[in-house]
C-alpha positions in Angstrom: 0.0 0.0 0.0 1.4 3.4 -0.9 2.3 5.8 1.8 -0.2 8.7 2.4 2.5 11.3 1.6 3.2 9.6 -1.7 -0.5 9.6 -2.6 -0.8 13.3 -1.6 2.2 14.2 -3.8 0.8 12.2 -6.7 -2.7 13.8 -6.5 -1.2 17.2 -6.1 0.8 16.6 -9.3 -2.3 15.4 -11.2 -4.4 18.4 -10.1 -1.5 20.7 -11.0 -1.4 19.3 -14.5 -5.2 19.7 -14.8 -4.8 23.4 -13.9 -2.3 23.9 -16.7 -4.6 22.1 -19.2 -7.6 24.2 -18.1 -5.5 27.3 -18.5 -4.5 26.4 -22.0 -8.1 25.6 -22.9 -9.2 29.0 -21.5 -6.7 30.8 -23.7 -7.5 28.8 -26.8 -11.2 29.3 -26.3 -10.8 33.0 -25.7 -8.6 33.5 -28.8 -11.0 31.5 -30.9 -13.9 33.7 -29.8 -12.0 36.8 -30.8 -10.9 38.0 -27.3 -8.4 40.8 -27.1 -5.2 41.0 -25.2 -7.0 42.0 -21.9 -9.9 39.6 -22.3 -11.0 38.0 -19.0 -10.6 34.4 -20.4 -7.0 35.2 -21.5 -6.1 36.6 -18.1 -7.7 33.7 -16.2 -5.9 31.2 -18.5 -2.6 32.7 -17.7 -3.3 32.7 -14.0 -4.4 29.0 -14.2 -1.2 28.1 -16.0 0.9 30.0 -13.5 -0.9 28.4 -10.5 -0.4 24.9 -12.0 3.2 25.4 -12.9 3.9 26.9 -9.5 2.4 23.9 -7.8 4.4 21.5 -9.9 7.6 23.4 -9.1 6.9 23.4 -5.4 5.9 19.7 -5.5 9.1 18.8 -7.2 11.2 20.8 -4.8 9.5 19.2 -1.8 9.9 15.7 -3.2 13.6 16.3 -3.8 14.1 17.4 -0.2 12.1 14.6 1.4 14.0 11.8 3.0 14.2 8.7 0.7 12.4 5.6 2.1 13.3 2.1 1.1 
């Protein structure tokens, strides 16, 4: 059975990737609908991508610092 910390780290990674995918979809949808440079969907897409990439970065850093278990 996987350790709870490993499950938490895995689900955090999965949700982070989903945030990035949603952000890209928001940007594509906004551009396809003719949104401008300051369109709400474009700004939200950039924020979703930034949040997802930030979570991935922090998750990777914490995983590298965690003690290795055998």
